[in-house]
N, C-alpha and C positions, 0 to 999 in steps of 0.2 A: 670571207674565209674560204679557202679552197683546200681540197683534200691533197695530201702529199703521198709520195711513194711509201710503201710499207717497209718496215724494218725486216731484214732477213735474219732469222734465228735458226741455228742448226736443229734439224729434226731429231727427235728421240725415237728409240725403238718402240715397238708395239707394247711391250711389257711395261715400260715406263709410262707410256701414254695411258694405258689402262689403269695403272696405279694412281696417276694424277687425276683421272676421271673419278675414281672411287673416292679420293680425298675431297674432290669438289662436291660430290653427292653428300658426304658426311658434313661438309661445311654448310651446304644448303639446308640440311636438317637442323643444324644448330641455329642458323639464321631464322628459320621458321619459328623456332621456339624462343627467339629474341636473346639468344646467347651470343651477342655480337662479337665480343672479344675472343671467345673460343672459336667462332666461325672465322675470324681474321687469321687465327693461327693455322687453321686447317687450309684455308685458301693459300696462305703463304707456303705451306708444305707442298700443296699442289703445284704452285709456281716454281718451287725449287726443283721438283721432279721434272716438270715440263714447262719451261718459261715461254713457250711459243703460242699459248692459247690466249687470245685477247679477252675472252669471256671470264677467265679466272681473275683478271685485273678489274673488270667492271663489277664482278660480283663482290670482290673485296672492297672496291670503292663504295658500293652500297652499304656495306658494313661500316666503313669509315664515316659515311654520312650519318648513319644511325647513332654513332658514338661522338658526333660533332668534331671529328678529326677531318675538317674540310680540306685542309692543305694536302693531307695524305690521299684523300679521295680524288683531288684534282690530279695529283701525280700518277695515280693508278689509271685514271681515265686517259691521260696523255700517253701513258705507256701502251694502253690498249689501242689507241689510235695509231701509234707508231708501228704496232704489229700488223694492224689491218686498217688502212685508211678509209675503208668502206664500211667499217663496223659502226653502225648507227648508235648503238648503245653507248659507245665511248663518248660520243658528242653529247648525248643525253646526260651522262654522269658528270662530264666536265661542266656542262651548263648548270647542273644542280649544285655542284661544289662552288662554282663562281657565284651563283646566286646566294648561297649560304654565307659566303664571305663578303657579300655586299658589292661585288664587282659586276654590276648589272650590264655594263657595256660588253664584257666578255661573255657573260651568260647569254645575252641577246644574240651575239654572233654565233654561238654554238647551237642555240635553238634554231636559228635561221639555217645553219648548215644542215640540220636534220630535215627541215622542210624542203631544202633543195634536193637532198638525197632521197627523200620519201615524200614526194608532193601530194600523195593521196592520204597521208597519215593525218587524220583530223585532230588527234590529241596533240601531236607535235605542232600543228598549225595554231591550235588554241594556246598552247604554252608560249609560243613565240609572240603571238599578238598580245598576250597578257604581260609578258616581260617587256615588250617594246613600249606598251602603254605606261607601265610603271616607270620605266627608264626615262621616258620623255617627260612625265609629270615631275619626277624628282629633279631632272635637269632644269626644267622651267622654273620650279620653285627655288632652286639654288641660285639661278641667274638673277632673280628679282629679290632675293633675300640673302645676300652674302653676309658672312660673319662680320666683315669689316664695316659694313654700312648699316647693320641691323640696329634698330632702336629697341631697347629693352621693353618687352611686353609688360613686365611688372610695373614699369613706370607710366604706362599708358592706359591702365584700367580705370575707367570712370564707373565706380560702383553705383552711382545714381541711375545708371541706365539698366541696372539689373535688380529690380525689386523682387522680393520673394512673392510668388503668386499667392493670391488670397486663399486658394483652395489647398495650399500645402499644409499637410497635417503631420509632418515629420518633426524630428528634433530641431529646435531653434537655438541659434547662438545667442548667448546672453550679451547684453550691451553695458558698457561702462563709459564714464566721462574721462577724457584725457585732455591734456593741454598740448597744443601743437603750434609751431611757428607758422605764421601766415605772412606771405609777402604782400606789401602794401604798394599801390601804384605810386609812381614818382611824384605826381602832383599832390599826393596826400602826405608827403613827407619821406616816403621811400624806406622807412625803417621797419623791419619785420616786427610783428606783434604776436603775442601769445594769445590764442583763443581756445575756448573750450569746445570740444566736439565729441560726438558719440563714436564709440569704436566697438565693433563686434569682436568677441574673443572666444577662446576655447576653454571650457571647464570640464570637469570629470563627468558631469551629467550629460553634457552634449556628446562627449567622446563615446560613452557607453551607449548613448542613444543612436549614434550613427553606426556603431558596430552592429546593433540589431537591425537597424534600418537597411543596411547593406545585406545582412543575412537574408532578408526578405526580398532581395533583388530590386530594391527601390533606389532611385537616384537622388542625389542632393540637388537643390536649386543651383542654377548657374552662379548666383550671387555668393553662395557659401563656397562653391568651388573656387571662385576667384579670391575670396577673402582668405581662405586657408592657404592657397598657393602663394599669394603675394606675401602674406605674413611669414610663411615657412621659408620662402626664398630669401627674404630679408634676414631672417634668423640664421640660416645656413651660410649666407654670404659672409657673415661676420666671423665665422669659425675658421680656425687654421686648417691647413690641408692635412696635417697630422694632429689629431686631437688626443691630448693626455687625459686619461680617465683614472680617478682615484675612487676605489670602491669603499664606501663608508663601513665602519666596523659592524654596523647592524644591518648590512645589506648583502645581497647576492647579485652577481652579474650573470645574465644568461646570454650566451652568444649563439645566434642562429645563422644558418647559411641561406642559400638561394631559396626563395619561396615561389617565384615565377607565377604570380597571379593566381595562386591556389588559395583563395581567400578563406575557404572553409577549413583548410588545414592550418592556416594562421590562427583562426578562432580556436581550433583544437589545441594548439600549443598553449594558448592563454588559459584554456580550461584545464589542461594537464599540469601546467607549471605555475599558473597564477597570472592574474591581470597585472600589467605594468604598474609600478608605483615607485616612490623614492627608495623603498626598501627592496623592491624586486626590479632591478634594472635590466634593460635589454640592449643588446647591440645586434642589429640585423646587418649582415655582411654582404649587401648588394644583391643585384638581380631580383628586385621586387616585382618587376613587370615582365611582360612578353610570355608567349607560349600558353600559360593558363589564361582563361577567358574572363577572369575577375580581377584584372590588374588595376583597374581604376579604383575598385574598392580597397585593394591592398594598400596602394600608395596613399590614398586619401586618409585611411585610418592611421597609417604610419606618420604622415605629416601632422595630423591632428595630435597624435601622441607626442610628437616632438615638440609641438607648441605647448602642450600641457605640462610635460616634464622635460624641459630643455637640458637639465643636468642629470637625467636618469634614463632617458630613452635616446639611443644613438643609432645613426645610420651611416654606413659606408656606401660609396658608389661601387657598382658592378659594371661589367662590360655591357650589360643590357640597359644601363641607364645612358643611352646614346641614340642619336638620330638614326644611324644606319641600321642598328639592330631593331629599333622600334618600328621602322618602316617596313621591315620584312617579317618580323615575328609576332605581330599582332597588336602591340600597344597603340600604335597610331590608328589602326582600323577600329579598335575598340573605342577609343576616345571619339572618333568621328561618328561611330554608330550610336553611342549613348548620348552624345551631345551634337546632333547633326548641324544645328545652326551656328555653333561656336567651336566646332571641333578643331579646325585649323588653328585658331587663336589659342585654345586651351592646350593643344599639343605643343605649340611654340613656348607657352609658359611652363609646361612641364619640362621642356628641354633646358630652359634657363635654370629651373630648380634643380635638375639633375646635375648641371655643370657646377652648381654651388655646393653639392654634397662633398664632404671630406673624403679623402682617398684611403686613409688608414686611421686606426685608433691604437693607442698604447696603454694597456691596462696595468696599473701599478708600476709603470716603468719597466715591466719585464715581459709582458705578453704582447706581441705585435700582431695586430689583426688587419688583414688586407684581403681584398676579394680574390685576386689571382695568385700572385706569389712573388718570387724574387727576380733577380736582375742579371742581365748579361754584364760581362766585365767592362765593356766599353761604355755602359750607361753610367758608371761611377765617375764622379768628377775627377778623381785622381788617376784615371786609367791611362791618361796620356803622359803622366810623369814617369821619369826613369825608375823611381822607387814606389810607384803607385801599386796598390794591392788589388784594385778593381772591385772593391767592396763598397756598395752604396751605404752612406751614413744616414741615420735618421734625420739629421739636420738638412740633408738634401731634399728629403720629402717635405720637411717643414717649409722650405723655401720654394717648393714647386708651384708654379702658376697653374691652377687647375681648371680655370674657367674656359675650357675648350673641349673639343671632342677627343676621344682617347688617343687617336693617332697623332696628336699634335706634338708630343714628345715621347721618346722611348721610355722614360721613367714613368710617365703616366700610363702608357700603353701596357708595359710589362706588369705594372701594379695590378691591372685589371684582367690580363689575359694569360699570364704565365702559369705553368703547371709543374709539380714535382715529378721526378722519375726515380727509379731504383738505382740506375747506374750512376757512377761518379761523373762529375763534370757538367757541361752544358751542351745541349743539342738544339737544333731548330725544332719548333713545335709542330706537330702534325696538324694543328689547327690552322696553320698558314700565317700566323702572326705570333710575335713574342717568342719565348723560349721554354724549354724544359730544363730543370736543374736537379742535380743530385744531392745526396746527403752531405757531401763535402762542402757544397755551396751553402747549404743551410747552416752547417756547423760554423763556418767562417763568418757568415752574416750575424749569427747570434752572438758569437764570441766578440766580434768587433763592436757590436752595439750594446753589449751587456744584457742580452735577452736570454730568457729560459726557453722560450718556444715561440713559434709562429702559428697562428690559426688562420686558415684560408678556406675558401669555398670553391665555387666555379666548376666542380665536377660531381656528377651523380655518383653516389656510393650505395652499393647494395644494402648495407646495414646502416646507412645514414651518416656514418663517419669513418675515418681511417686515421690511425696513428702511424706515422712513418718517420724515417730519418732519425732513428734512435730516440723517438719520442719528442723530437723538436719540431716536427712538421705535422700539423693536424688539419685534416680536411673535414668540414662539417657541411652537410647538405640537408635542407629542411623542407624539401618538396617530395613527399612520398608518392608512390605511383606516378612518377614524373611524366607529365604530358598524357596522362591516362593510358600509358602504353607499357607499363612495367610493373614489377612487384617490389621495387626498392622501398626501403623504409626511409623515414626522415629521422633527424636527430637534432638535439641541441645540447649545449655544454653549460653546466652551472659552475661558476667560479666564485670561491670565497675570497674575502679580503686577504687571506693568507695564500691565495693562488692555488688552492686545492681544486682540482677539476674532476667533475663527475659527468659521465656521458649517458644520455637518455635517448632511447629509440622510441619511435612511435609509427603507427601505420596510418594510411590514408583514411579519410572519412568521406562519406558520400557528398556529392555536390549536385546542384540543379543540372538538368540535362542540356548543358551547353558544353560541347566538346572543347578540349584543349585545341589551340591553334584555330579556333573558329573565325577569328578576324585577321588571320595572317596571310600575307601575300605569298610567303615562302611555302606554305602548305600545298598550294595547288601547283606551284612551279617546280618544287624539288622532288615530288614523288609521283 
């Protein structure tokens, strides 16, 4: 990457320059107090008054990074570079934005440009080397483990190689007898035979036991990790992409949003609202892992609960149940740290399990629950027809092949990444992928599919939830004090069989002294 000529912008008079500088100082103060959206507005005002200052764009880019609007951060960084091709901070911000979006190749190129421009900058050199190392490792692993050639890990686990250690004093899985089909050698007749074998399984005592075991920061034996993951992957794989949920007359459904590895806040939800049961059902709407440093505990408790209550405990996939996010935002590092001898294999098995997760649930035929949100017109099957309305039908989701990474299809990607907006219509997302959609899009989607509302997650909410689009678009976020860096509340929604919704807010609880993003590559490279 080589620096280019700077863009020429007409100069403003001294009065305007001073006014813009004052707005920048006000924005800086808002940023220091973590009022990122308000800071963005102030930086935008400064830019409107004086669009020639590269630092205004890089400062706004940093706010965009803090609000996960990585596409917008990249655009601002590129604008700063166009104004001043020697402005090093522009390349730093662009590298961070590319890193956040998983474009390691572009991030590496921009970090390298910083080292060329500032060869004595030790921080820049370290970030470039770390990014280069991560990029090369991922490229190597991708080369030897392509999706087309990969053998399913779940089918290759030999549990006899992983006995529970004699000194293990934690919760133990009960064992039952089951009949299985066993292939017989050809010389013995070749006909499969039914044989009786022992099978470990999940019961309520074991689930409550591991909930407390994890609370004490203790790990499950590898054998139990593999048993739960293999059984959960098998169960999830059999489910449809869009799961229909009927709430029994004597039950309540609780919908929760992102929890992002905040295990102790998950336990607090269960203490406040009640432990899962057939009468107290739960649907967790994706982003179970990453950022928070207790993601292994969260996902293993959730998978155990899914095995215990397959018809009362439900899981949607989020954008962070994916390889690219997990490699950057902590889950891969956490798995490798907590299970160093089998970390790579466990991580691969987690990815198989994540790909098997349903994408959406439909409660009582009326409430559509998906992690991200709605869809661009061209995503709909009928968008190319002369009379096509460009509205995705629920049957299109039922037919969606989901056993891929999110970017495999637009329908999958937008289900996990889109966000609502206040203005009508559709616009590109500042995240750098998928779209933003307005109340008219929500209204048309609900009317076409016979829905009363959509529940989604994917965005931090100061009060834990937000009701928008004339009550038809609800965002719920269940990770209070997100990433240990804010004051936001968490929330959950209780839904009766008659579809009456009540919203409940809660604050964060204390957790052991392991900071959020402790295992994340993105932490050191983005900031």
